[in-house]
Structure formats: structure tokens, C-alpha cells
Backbone and ligand atoms as CSV (ligand in chain L), in Angstrom:
chain,resi,resn,atom,element,x,y,z
A,1,UNK,N,N,206.196,105.144,52.266
A,1,UNK,CA,C,207.346,104.962,51.373
A,1,UNK,C,C,208.398,106.023,51.674
A,2,UNK,N,N,209.620,105.557,51.927
A,2,UNK,CA,C,210.704,106.498,52.239
A,2,UNK,C,C,211.385,106.933,50.937
A,3,UNK,N,N,211.276,108.239,50.653
A,3,UNK,CA,C,211.809,108.752,49.397
A,3,UNK,C,C,212.871,109.814,49.693
A,4,UNK,N,N,213.984,109.759,48.961
A,4,UNK,CA,C,215.023,110.777,49.170
A,4,UNK,C,C,215.568,111.251,47.835
A,5,UNK,N,N,216.139,112.435,47.878
A,5,UNK,CA,C,216.857,112.925,46.699
A,5,UNK,C,C,218.349,112.951,47.026
A,6,UNK,N,N,219.160,112.795,45.996
A,6,UNK,CA,C,220.619,112.946,46.139
A,6,UNK,C,C,221.026,113.985,45.094
A,7,UNK,N,N,221.121,115.247,45.519
A,7,UNK,CA,C,221.429,116.303,44.553
A,7,UNK,C,C,222.930,116.527,44.392
A,8,UNK,N,N,223.318,117.015,43.232
A,8,UNK,CA,C,224.728,117.340,43.010
A,8,UNK,C,C,224.973,117.750,41.582
A,9,UNK,N,N,226.235,118.051,41.297
A,9,UNK,CA,C,226.602,118.446,39.931
A,9,UNK,C,C,226.917,117.206,39.079
A,10,UNK,N,N,227.579,116.235,39.665
A,10,UNK,CA,C,227.939,114.983,38.973
A,10,UNK,C,C,228.596,115.263,37.617
A,11,UNK,N,N,229.644,116.061,37.637
A,11,UNK,CA,C,230.282,116.513,36.385
A,11,UNK,C,C,231.717,116.001,36.273
A,12,UNK,N,N,231.947,114.717,36.022
A,12,UNK,CA,C,231.005,113.635,35.811
A,12,UNK,C,C,230.840,112.799,37.083
A,13,UNK,N,N,229.917,111.808,36.993
A,13,UNK,CA,C,229.721,110.886,38.120
A,13,UNK,C,C,230.981,110.042,38.340
A,14,UNK,N,N,231.386,109.915,39.611
A,14,UNK,CA,C,232.598,109.144,39.948
A,14,UNK,C,C,232.209,107.871,40.712
A,15,UNK,N,N,233.197,107.026,40.980
A,15,UNK,CA,C,232.935,105.812,41.775
A,15,UNK,C,C,232.535,106.185,43.207
A,16,UNK,N,N,232.984,107.353,43.669
A,16,UNK,CA,C,232.599,107.845,45.006
A,16,UNK,C,C,231.103,108.136,45.049
A,17,UNK,N,N,230.587,108.801,44.012
A,17,UNK,CA,C,229.149,109.061,43.931
A,17,UNK,C,C,228.374,107.736,43.866
A,18,UNK,N,N,228.860,106.821,43.029
A,18,UNK,CA,C,228.135,105.548,42.844
A,18,UNK,C,C,228.056,104.784,44.173
A,19,UNK,N,N,229.140,104.843,44.940
A,19,UNK,CA,C,229.146,104.182,46.242
A,19,UNK,C,C,228.058,104.774,47.150
A,20,UNK,N,N,227.955,106.113,47.160
A,20,UNK,CA,C,226.925,106.778,47.977
A,20,UNK,C,C,225.528,106.385,47.459
A,21,UNK,N,N,225.356,106.364,46.138
A,21,UNK,CA,C,224.056,106.024,45.534
A,21,UNK,C,C,223.644,104.594,45.928
A,22,UNK,N,N,224.594,103.665,45.819
A,22,UNK,CA,C,224.267,102.259,46.138
A,22,UNK,C,C,223.859,102.117,47.606
A,23,UNK,N,N,224.586,102.795,48.478
A,23,UNK,CA,C,224.255,102.701,49.910
A,23,UNK,C,C,222.932,103.388,50.221
A,24,UNK,N,N,222.709,104.570,49.627
A,24,UNK,CA,C,221.460,105.303,49.891
A,24,UNK,C,C,220.261,104.542,49.333
A,25,UNK,N,N,220.465,103.819,48.232
A,25,UNK,CA,C,219.336,103.089,47.633
A,25,UNK,C,C,218.872,101.940,48.529
A,26,UNK,N,N,219.740,101.552,49.488
A,26,UNK,CA,C,219.333,100.499,50.433
A,26,UNK,C,C,218.616,101.107,51.646
A,27,UNK,N,N,218.869,102.394,51.896
A,27,UNK,CA,C,218.262,103.050,53.058
A,27,UNK,C,C,216.870,103.583,52.754
A,28,UNK,N,N,216.623,103.900,51.464
A,28,UNK,CA,C,215.340,104.489,51.074
A,28,UNK,C,C,214.638,103.588,50.067
A,29,UNK,N,N,213.305,103.664,50.042
A,29,UNK,CA,C,212.543,102.858,49.071
A,29,UNK,C,C,212.771,103.387,47.669
A,30,UNK,N,N,212.891,104.710,47.576
A,30,UNK,CA,C,213.067,105.322,46.262
A,30,UNK,C,C,214.096,106.453,46.388
A,31,UNK,N,N,215.061,106.450,45.488
A,31,UNK,CA,C,216.101,107.490,45.525
A,31,UNK,C,C,216.107,108.219,44.181
A,32,UNK,N,N,215.985,109.530,44.243
A,32,UNK,CA,C,215.997,110.320,43.011
A,32,UNK,C,C,217.281,111.138,42.978
A,33,UNK,N,N,218.099,110.888,41.979
A,33,UNK,CA,C,219.338,111.657,41.836
A,33,UNK,C,C,218.970,112.933,41.090
A,34,UNK,N,N,219.301,114.065,41.684
A,34,UNK,CA,C,218.972,115.363,41.075
A,34,UNK,C,C,220.223,116.002,40.519
A,35,UNK,N,N,220.248,116.178,39.216
A,35,UNK,CA,C,221.419,116.793,38.579
A,35,UNK,C,C,221.144,118.290,38.434
A,36,UNK,N,N,221.955,119.060,39.106
A,36,UNK,CA,C,221.746,120.505,39.158
A,36,UNK,C,C,222.117,121.154,37.824
A,37,UNK,N,N,221.157,121.921,37.251
A,37,UNK,CA,C,221.478,122.520,35.953
A,37,UNK,C,C,221.728,124.010,36.008
A,38,UNK,N,N,221.609,124.646,37.176
A,38,UNK,CA,C,221.925,126.077,37.196
A,38,UNK,C,C,223.102,126.377,38.126
A,39,UNK,N,N,224.049,125.439,38.121
A,39,UNK,CA,C,225.199,125.614,38.997
A,39,UNK,C,C,226.015,126.839,38.559
A,40,UNK,N,N,226.624,127.495,39.529
A,40,UNK,CA,C,227.451,128.660,39.218
A,40,UNK,C,C,228.711,128.241,38.450
A,41,UNK,N,N,229.097,126.966,38.650
A,41,UNK,CA,C,230.297,126.464,37.969
A,41,UNK,C,C,229.996,126.249,36.486
A,42,UNK,N,N,231.039,126.342,35.652
A,42,UNK,CA,C,230.846,126.010,34.241
A,42,UNK,C,C,231.149,124.533,34.090
A,43,UNK,N,N,230.149,123.722,33.777
A,43,UNK,CA,C,230.384,122.278,33.744
A,43,UNK,C,C,231.083,121.821,32.469
A,44,UNK,N,N,231.767,120.681,32.561
A,44,UNK,CA,C,232.380,120.069,31.376
A,44,UNK,C,C,231.278,119.411,30.540
A,45,UNK,N,N,230.334,118.770,31.230
A,45,UNK,CA,C,229.254,118.062,30.541
A,45,UNK,C,C,227.934,118.820,30.691
A,46,UNK,N,N,227.112,118.773,29.649
A,46,UNK,CA,C,225.782,119.389,29.728
A,46,UNK,C,C,224.951,118.581,30.715
A,47,UNK,N,N,223.872,119.168,31.155
A,47,UNK,CA,C,223.035,118.460,32.119
A,47,UNK,C,C,222.478,117.170,31.507
A,48,UNK,N,N,222.161,117.211,30.216
A,48,UNK,CA,C,221.610,116.012,29.538
A,48,UNK,C,C,222.671,114.895,29.518
A,49,UNK,N,N,223.916,115.285,29.258
A,49,UNK,CA,C,224.997,114.285,29.226
A,49,UNK,C,C,225.223,113.681,30.615
A,50,UNK,N,N,225.144,114.539,31.642
A,50,UNK,CA,C,225.356,114.045,33.012
A,50,UNK,C,C,224.229,113.098,33.432
A,51,UNK,N,N,222.990,113.464,33.040
A,51,UNK,CA,C,221.843,112.610,33.353
A,51,UNK,C,C,222.004,111.258,32.657
A,52,UNK,N,N,222.428,111.286,31.387
A,52,UNK,CA,C,222.573,110.055,30.601
A,52,UNK,C,C,223.620,109.118,31.246
A,53,UNK,N,N,224.758,109.706,31.643
A,53,UNK,CA,C,225.809,108.888,32.271
A,53,UNK,C,C,225.325,108.295,33.595
A,54,UNK,N,N,224.594,109.113,34.374
A,54,UNK,CA,C,224.087,108.614,35.656
A,54,UNK,C,C,223.088,107.481,35.449
A,55,UNK,N,N,222.245,107.613,34.424
A,55,UNK,CA,C,221.264,106.533,34.147
A,55,UNK,C,C,221.996,105.252,33.786
A,56,UNK,N,N,223.066,105.394,33.009
A,56,UNK,CA,C,223.840,104.223,32.586
A,56,UNK,C,C,224.475,103.523,33.806
A,57,UNK,N,N,225.105,104.306,34.680
A,57,UNK,CA,C,225.829,103.681,35.803
A,57,UNK,C,C,224.924,103.229,36.949
A,58,UNK,N,N,223.630,103.611,36.899
A,58,UNK,CA,C,222.713,103.178,37.974
A,58,UNK,C,C,221.636,102.229,37.444
A,59,UNK,N,N,221.839,101.721,36.229
A,59,UNK,CA,C,220.769,100.895,35.641
A,59,UNK,C,C,220.557,99.569,36.398
A,60,UNK,N,N,221.536,99.187,37.227
A,60,UNK,CA,C,221.382,97.962,38.026
A,60,UNK,C,C,220.591,98.203,39.312
A,61,UNK,N,N,220.184,99.445,39.544
A,61,UNK,CA,C,219.478,99.771,40.789
A,61,UNK,C,C,218.023,100.150,40.475
A,62,UNK,N,N,217.082,99.227,40.660
A,62,UNK,CA,C,215.699,99.469,40.220
A,62,UNK,C,C,214.974,100.600,40.948
A,63,UNK,N,N,215.396,100.939,42.158
A,63,UNK,CA,C,214.671,102.002,42.886
A,63,UNK,C,C,215.355,103.363,42.774
A,64,UNK,N,N,216.243,103.486,41.785
A,64,UNK,CA,C,216.948,104.766,41.589
A,64,UNK,C,C,216.498,105.408,40.281
A,65,UNK,N,N,216.199,106.693,40.364
A,65,UNK,CA,C,215.738,107.452,39.199
A,65,UNK,C,C,216.656,108.666,39.046
A,66,UNK,N,N,216.833,109.153,37.836
A,66,UNK,CA,C,217.711,110.318,37.625
A,66,UNK,C,C,216.906,111.422,36.953
A,67,UNK,N,N,216.967,112.625,37.536
A,67,UNK,CA,C,216.258,113.776,36.972
A,67,UNK,C,C,217.176,114.982,37.031
A,68,UNK,N,N,216.877,115.996,36.241
A,68,UNK,CA,C,217.631,117.249,36.377
A,68,UNK,C,C,216.730,118.261,37.067
A,69,UNK,N,N,217.348,119.245,37.663
A,69,UNK,CA,C,216.541,120.294,38.295
A,69,UNK,C,C,217.300,121.615,38.334
A,70,UNK,N,N,216.535,122.694,38.466
A,70,UNK,CA,C,217.137,124.014,38.663
A,70,UNK,C,C,216.467,124.630,39.878
A,71,UNK,N,N,217.026,125.690,40.390
A,71,UNK,CA,C,216.404,126.342,41.543
A,71,UNK,C,C,216.802,125.709,42.854
A,72,UNK,N,N,215.931,125.895,43.845
A,72,UNK,CA,C,216.274,125.432,45.190
A,72,UNK,C,C,216.152,123.913,45.312
A,73,UNK,N,N,217.138,123.333,45.978
A,73,UNK,CA,C,217.143,121.881,46.166
A,73,UNK,C,C,215.906,121.425,46.945
A,74,UNK,N,N,215.514,122.191,47.962
A,74,UNK,CA,C,214.356,121.766,48.764
A,74,UNK,C,C,213.064,121.820,47.941
A,75,UNK,N,N,212.990,122.736,46.977
A,75,UNK,CA,C,211.801,122.780,46.104
A,75,UNK,C,C,211.754,121.525,45.235
A,76,UNK,N,N,212.951,121.101,44.770
A,76,UNK,CA,C,213.031,119.872,43.975
A,76,UNK,C,C,212.592,118.676,44.840
A,77,UNK,N,N,213.070,118.650,46.086
A,77,UNK,CA,C,212.698,117.551,46.998
A,77,UNK,C,C,211.180,117.519,47.188
A,78,UNK,N,N,210.588,118.690,47.387
A,78,UNK,CA,C,209.123,118.762,47.582
A,78,UNK,C,C,208.384,118.291,46.335
A,79,UNK,N,N,208.857,118.740,45.171
A,79,UNK,CA,C,208.234,118.312,43.903
A,79,UNK,C,C,208.259,116.787,43.768
A,80,UNK,N,N,209.352,116.188,44.251
A,80,UNK,CA,C,209.512,114.724,44.147
A,80,UNK,C,C,208.742,113.999,45.242
A,81,UNK,N,N,208.245,114.763,46.222
A,81,UNK,CA,C,207.567,114.134,47.363
A,81,UNK,C,C,208.558,113.433,48.276
A,82,UNK,N,N,209.794,113.945,48.308
A,82,UNK,CA,C,210.843,113.325,49.137
A,82,UNK,C,C,210.955,114.045,50.479
A,83,UNK,N,N,211.240,113.290,51.528
A,83,UNK,CA,C,211.505,113.969,52.806
A,83,UNK,C,C,212.923,113.696,53.307
A,84,UNK,N,N,213.739,113.092,52.447
A,84,UNK,CA,C,215.150,112.891,52.773
A,84,UNK,C,C,216.024,113.527,51.707
A,85,UNK,N,N,217.152,114.060,52.141
A,85,UNK,CA,C,218.112,114.682,51.209
A,85,UNK,C,C,219.484,114.107,51.538
A,86,UNK,N,N,220.033,113.368,50.612
A,86,UNK,CA,C,221.297,112.670,50.875
A,86,UNK,C,C,222.468,113.516,50.373
A,87,UNK,N,N,223.512,113.595,51.215
A,87,UNK,CA,C,224.767,114.220,50.779
A,87,UNK,C,C,225.918,113.348,51.266
A,88,UNK,N,N,227.019,113.396,50.527
A,88,UNK,CA,C,228.188,112.610,50.918
A,88,UNK,C,C,229.200,113.499,51.625
A,89,UNK,N,N,229.897,112.915,52.588
A,89,UNK,CA,C,230.938,113.670,53.302
A,89,UNK,C,C,232.282,112.980,53.131
A,90,UNK,N,N,233.260,113.728,52.635
A,90,UNK,CA,C,234.599,113.162,52.487
A,90,UNK,C,C,235.520,113.615,53.609
A,91,UNK,N,N,235.594,114.922,53.814
A,91,UNK,CA,C,236.558,115.459,54.782
A,91,UNK,C,C,235.903,116.559,55.599
A,92,UNK,N,N,236.644,117.062,56.569
A,92,UNK,CA,C,236.140,118.127,57.434
A,92,UNK,C,C,235.738,119.339,56.594
A,93,UNK,N,N,236.471,119.571,55.528
A,93,UNK,CA,C,236.168,120.713,54.656
A,93,UNK,C,C,234.766,120.579,54.055
A,94,UNK,N,N,234.363,119.362,53.686
A,94,UNK,CA,C,232.997,119.135,53.190
A,94,UNK,C,C,232.004,119.460,54.298
A,95,UNK,N,N,232.346,119.031,55.517
A,95,UNK,CA,C,231.408,119.115,56.628
A,95,UNK,C,C,230.962,120.549,56.905
A,96,UNK,N,N,231.910,121.475,56.955
A,96,UNK,CA,C,231.573,122.859,57.270
A,96,UNK,C,C,230.556,123.425,56.294
A,97,UNK,N,N,230.815,123.211,55.012
A,97,UNK,CA,C,229.948,123.698,53.951
A,97,UNK,C,C,228.586,122.997,54.004
A,98,UNK,N,N,228.640,121.678,54.131
A,98,UNK,CA,C,227.413,120.879,54.110
A,98,UNK,C,C,226.515,121.173,55.315
A,99,UNK,N,N,227.140,121.391,56.472
A,99,UNK,CA,C,226.362,121.680,57.675
A,99,UNK,C,C,225.580,122.983,57.507
A,100,UNK,N,N,226.242,123.980,56.949
A,100,UNK,CA,C,225.605,125.283,56.746
A,100,UNK,C,C,224.402,125.148,55.798
A,101,UNK,N,N,224.606,124.439,54.692
A,101,UNK,CA,C,223.524,124.247,53.717
A,101,UNK,C,C,222.374,123.451,54.349
A,102,UNK,N,N,222.734,122.411,55.109
A,102,UNK,CA,C,221.701,121.573,55.727
A,102,UNK,C,C,220.872,122.385,56.722
A,103,UNK,N,N,221.538,123.267,57.470
A,103,UNK,CA,C,220.810,124.073,58.454
A,103,UNK,C,C,219.908,125.081,57.761
A,104,UNK,N,N,220.429,125.659,56.684
A,104,UNK,CA,C,219.641,126.605,55.890
A,104,UNK,C,C,218.402,125.902,55.324
A,105,UNK,N,N,218.623,124.732,54.744
A,105,UNK,CA,C,217.510,123.963,54.167
A,105,UNK,C,C,216.481,123.596,55.225
A,106,UNK,N,N,216.946,123.336,56.422
A,106,UNK,CA,C,216.043,122.948,57.517
A,106,UNK,C,C,215.122,124.096,57.897
A,107,UNK,N,N,215.652,125.326,57.803
A,107,UNK,CA,C,214.816,126.495,58.111
A,107,UNK,C,C,213.777,126.686,57.002
A,108,UNK,N,N,214.224,126.528,55.741
A,108,UNK,CA,C,213.309,126.725,54.607
A,108,UNK,C,C,212.282,125.590,54.524
A,109,UNK,N,N,212.737,124.384,54.782
A,109,UNK,CA,C,211.870,123.211,54.619
A,109,UNK,C,C,212.068,122.243,55.781
A,110,UNK,N,N,211.427,122.526,56.930
A,110,UNK,CA,C,211.663,121.702,58.126
A,110,UNK,C,C,211.242,120.249,57.981
A,111,UNK,N,N,210.409,119.957,56.991
A,111,UNK,CA,C,209.939,118.570,56.829
A,111,UNK,C,C,210.963,117.697,56.101
A,112,UNK,N,N,212.007,118.344,55.573
A,112,UNK,CA,C,213.021,117.572,54.835
A,112,UNK,C,C,214.290,117.422,55.681
A,113,UNK,N,N,214.706,116.191,55.878
A,113,UNK,CA,C,215.904,115.929,56.690
A,113,UNK,C,C,217.096,115.581,55.809
A,114,UNK,N,N,218.236,116.205,56.119
A,114,UNK,CA,C,219.460,115.866,55.388
A,114,UNK,C,C,220.136,114.678,56.054
A,115,UNK,N,N,220.493,113.713,55.235
A,115,UNK,CA,C,221.165,112.510,55.730
A,115,UNK,C,C,222.566,112.492,55.122
A,116,UNK,N,N,223.580,112.447,55.980
A,116,UNK,CA,C,224.957,112.431,55.476
A,116,UNK,C,C,225.500,111.010,55.460
A,117,UNK,N,N,226.046,110.621,54.334
A,117,UNK,CA,C,226.739,109.328,54.268
A,117,UNK,C,C,228.227,109.622,54.177
A,118,UNK,N,N,228.985,109.055,55.102
A,118,UNK,CA,C,230.431,109.299,55.052
A,118,UNK,C,C,231.017,108.462,53.919
A,119,UNK,N,N,232.042,109.010,53.322
A,119,UNK,CA,C,232.640,108.364,52.167
A,119,UNK,C,C,233.173,106.971,52.490
A,120,UNK,N,N,233.144,106.137,51.487
A,120,UNK,CA,C,233.874,104.880,51.554
A,120,UNK,C,C,235.351,105.304,51.508
A,121,UNK,N,N,236.155,104.846,52.457
A,121,UNK,CA,C,237.546,105.330,52.533
A,121,UNK,C,C,238.316,105.141,51.226
A,122,UNK,N,N,237.881,104.150,50.443
A,122,UNK,CA,C,238.524,103.895,49.139
A,122,UNK,C,C,238.431,105.107,48.225
A,123,UNK,N,N,237.368,105.924,48.441
A,123,UNK,CA,C,237.107,107.041,47.527
A,123,UNK,C,C,237.189,108.401,48.216
A,124,UNK,N,N,237.785,108.440,49.395
A,124,UNK,CA,C,237.787,109.675,50.194
A,124,UNK,C,C,238.465,110.835,49.461
A,125,UNK,N,N,239.400,110.523,48.586
A,125,UNK,CA,C,240.193,111.544,47.879
A,125,UNK,C,C,239.533,111.974,46.564
A,126,UNK,N,N,238.450,111.307,46.209
A,126,UNK,CA,C,237.948,111.419,44.839
A,126,UNK,C,C,236.906,112.525,44.662
A,127,UNK,N,N,237.104,113.351,43.634
A,127,UNK,CA,C,236.110,114.378,43.295
A,127,UNK,C,C,236.020,114.467,41.776
A,128,UNK,N,N,234.906,115.007,41.288
A,128,UNK,CA,C,234.742,115.175,39.835
A,128,UNK,C,C,235.839,116.081,39.285
A,129,UNK,N,N,236.198,117.120,40.044
A,129,UNK,CA,C,237.219,118.047,39.521
A,129,UNK,C,C,238.587,117.378,39.417
A,130,UNK,N,N,238.921,116.494,40.377
A,130,UNK,CA,C,240.223,115.830,40.249
A,130,UNK,C,C,240.229,114.877,39.057
A,131,UNK,N,N,239.097,114.241,38.783
A,131,UNK,CA,C,239.005,113.349,37.616
A,131,UNK,C,C,239.277,114.159,36.336
A,132,UNK,N,N,238.647,115.326,36.241
A,132,UNK,CA,C,238.817,116.162,35.036
A,132,UNK,C,C,240.251,116.647,34.897
A,133,UNK,N,N,240.853,116.986,36.043
A,133,UNK,CA,C,242.214,117.500,36.005
A,133,UNK,C,C,243.202,116.413,35.564
A,134,UNK,N,N,243.072,115.231,36.149
A,134,UNK,CA,C,243.970,114.126,35.783
A,134,UNK,C,C,243.807,113.808,34.292
A,135,UNK,N,N,242.539,113.723,33.841
A,135,UNK,CA,C,242.278,113.386,32.436
A,135,UNK,C,C,242.829,114.461,31.494
A,136,UNK,N,N,242.709,115.719,31.895
A,136,UNK,CA,C,243.175,116.820,31.040
A,136,UNK,C,C,244.678,116.736,30.786
A,137,UNK,N,N,245.406,116.159,31.764
A,137,UNK,CA,C,246.863,116.020,31.599
A,137,UNK,C,C,247.254,114.620,31.107
A,138,UNK,N,N,246.267,113.906,30.594
A,138,UNK,CA,C,246.543,112.600,29.984
A,138,UNK,C,C,246.709,111.465,30.975
A,139,UNK,N,N,246.328,111.689,32.227
A,139,UNK,CA,C,246.473,110.638,33.242
A,139,UNK,C,C,245.384,109.581,33.135
A,140,UNK,N,N,245.604,108.463,33.826
A,140,UNK,CA,C,244.685,107.335,33.811
A,140,UNK,C,C,243.579,107.554,34.850
A,141,UNK,N,N,242.323,107.582,34.404
A,141,UNK,CA,C,241.219,107.815,35.351
A,141,UNK,C,C,240.379,106.540,35.564
A,142,UNK,N,N,240.917,105.391,35.113
A,142,UNK,CA,C,240.118,104.159,35.171
A,142,UNK,C,C,239.834,103.684,36.603
A,143,UNK,N,N,240.587,104.178,37.598
A,143,UNK,CA,C,240.284,103.784,38.980
A,143,UNK,C,C,239.283,104.739,39.621
A,144,UNK,N,N,238.887,105.770,38.891
A,144,UNK,CA,C,238.013,106.802,39.478
A,144,UNK,C,C,236.586,106.783,38.949
A,145,UNK,N,N,236.420,106.299,37.729
A,145,UNK,CA,C,235.098,106.329,37.078
A,145,UNK,C,C,234.843,104.988,36.374
A,146,UNK,N,N,233.606,104.760,35.945
A,146,UNK,CA,C,233.301,103.524,35.208
A,146,UNK,C,C,233.851,103.659,33.777
A,147,UNK,N,N,234.027,102.509,33.073
A,147,UNK,CA,C,234.575,102.583,31.711
A,147,UNK,C,C,233.758,103.483,30.769
A,148,UNK,N,N,232.420,103.482,30.897
A,148,UNK,CA,C,231.617,104.315,29.984
A,148,UNK,C,C,231.855,105.803,30.257
A,149,UNK,N,N,232.008,106.162,31.522
A,149,UNK,CA,C,232.267,107.576,31.861
A,149,UNK,C,C,233.677,107.956,31.410
A,150,UNK,N,N,234.609,107.027,31.582
A,150,UNK,CA,C,235.998,107.278,31.154
A,150,UNK,C,C,236.021,107.634,29.656
A,151,UNK,N,N,235.269,106.851,28.892
A,151,UNK,CA,C,235.224,107.086,27.450
A,151,UNK,C,C,234.639,108.472,27.132
A,152,UNK,N,N,233.575,108.830,27.846
A,152,UNK,CA,C,232.929,110.138,27.618
A,152,UNK,C,C,233.876,111.297,27.970
A,153,UNK,N,N,234.635,111.130,29.060
A,153,UNK,CA,C,235.566,112.195,29.475
A,153,UNK,C,C,236.641,112.373,28.400
A,154,UNK,N,N,237.186,111.263,27.919
A,154,UNK,CA,C,238.234,111.358,26.890
A,154,UNK,C,C,237.692,111.981,25.614
A,155,UNK,N,N,236.466,111.604,25.231
A,155,UNK,CA,C,235.846,112.166,24.025
A,155,UNK,C,C,235.696,113.683,24.185
A,156,UNK,N,N,235.233,114.094,25.353
A,156,UNK,CA,C,234.974,115.510,25.612
A,156,UNK,C,C,236.259,116.327,25.599
A,157,UNK,N,N,237.351,115.727,26.105
A,157,UNK,CA,C,238.590,116.494,26.239
A,157,UNK,C,C,239.442,116.502,24.956
A,158,UNK,N,N,239.008,115.705,23.969
A,158,UNK,CA,C,239.783,115.613,22.729
A,158,UNK,C,C,239.842,116.956,22.012
L,1,LIG,P1,P,228.163,119.514,44.442
L,1,LIG,O1,O,228.635,120.448,43.381
L,1,LIG,O2,O,226.738,119.693,44.837
L,1,LIG,O3,O,229.081,119.361,45.629
L,1,LIG,P2,P,229.167,116.972,43.516
L,1,LIG,O4,O,228.747,116.280,42.270
L,1,LIG,O5,O,230.573,117.436,43.602
L,1,LIG,O6,O,228.119,118.116,43.675
L,1,LIG,O7,O,228.859,116.039,44.753
L,1,LIG,C1,C,227.571,115.602,45.090
L,1,LIG,C2,C,227.580,115.005,46.492
L,1,LIG,O8,O,228.406,113.843,46.484
L,1,LIG,C3,C,228.158,115.921,47.565
L,1,LIG,O9,O,227.428,115.705,48.749
L,1,LIG,C4,C,229.586,115.439,47.716
L,1,LIG,O10,O,230.078,115.708,49.007
L,1,LIG,C5,C,229.382,113.951,47.502
L,1,LIG,N1,N,230.613,113.286,47.042
L,1,LIG,C6,C,231.386,113.604,45.988
L,1,LIG,N2,N,232.446,112.775,45.872
L,1,LIG,C7,C,232.330,111.885,46.906
L,1,LIG,C8,C,233.130,110.786,47.372
L,1,LIG,N3,N,234.277,110.451,46.764
L,1,LIG,N4,N,232.713,110.111,48.459
L,1,LIG,C9,C,231.551,110.484,49.097
L,1,LIG,N5,N,230.777,111.510,48.715
L,1,LIG,C10,C,231.150,112.206,47.645
């Protein structure tokens, strides 16, 4: 059974993330989305809220599970029994950072392979931080997130 994790902050989950999740769920038998709870960033949503939104937007995907984790990503992958680690790539700027992390992870956990999925060009510009910024200034985020996430963002920013 091919099992992978897709770790990230998902603060909040965007259509770009969902696109990566849908594609990765076809490549692996089981995909576990790992919501990082000890990120250095101060999140808008609590880890429980992020997990809840991710469960809602992935409920149509039977082989996708959502969990939270703290500590090292490779330890989370090992706990899950996964040997794949999925990350999305939007631009060259993502690549430099992601390559370094992937190489580091490979030294710590050689049995786990990082798989990069390049962004769907429709969402190449999209990030959780841009969604929050647009929403904070009263802009329309309906092209960036699902309606349920849009509602949660507006509620949070009120
Ligand atoms: P992190 O804080 O770990 O970067 P994010 O929630 O910002 O967490 O992103 C999780 C993963 O999803 C990262 O690999 C990121 O590059 C990828 N990602 C984010 N937005 C997009 C997008 N629009 N298209 C493809 N991949 C994306």
C-alpha cells in the first residue's frame, strides 16, 4: 500500500491545496494531510479549526485523512507508516526552500521520499497569506477558497 503525507500549515486551506490533494490522492492509496501545530508563524485559525475545514473540503475523497502533528515532519510520516511526502511547488522561490528541506529530510529519514507536485497554473499565484490579506481588506476571496472556508475567514476577521 502506497501511503503519503501532505504536511503544511493550511491557514486556511485554499483551492491550490485542494488541487494538490486531489492529484496526490490518485497517486497514493492513502493520503494523510498533516496540519502543523507548532509552526513558528502565528496562525489565524487554530489547528482544530484548520483540521475541521480540511475534513470538510476533502470529504469527497475516501482515501484522504486529516490529522494534526507537531515536531519533525519525518517523525509524523514514520508514525503514519508513510514513505511518501507530498509538497506543492508554485514558483522558483518555493523550489529553493523545498529542495533544502527535502534534502535535509532525506538525510534524517532516507526511507521517505519527497514528491513534488507542480501547481495547477490556475492557482500558481495563490497562497493562504494572500487569501487572508485580501479578506482583511474586504476583498472577494470566492475564487481562492471553497464557500465554507470563505465563511470561516469572514467570521474570523469580523
Ligand atoms: P507551509 O507553511 O508548510 O508552506 P502551506 O499551507 O503554505 O504550508 O503549504 C503547504 C504546501 O502546499 C506547500 O508545499 C506549498 O508549497 C503548497 N502549496 C500552497 N499553495 C499552493 C498552490 N496554490 N499550488 C500548489 N501548491 C501549493
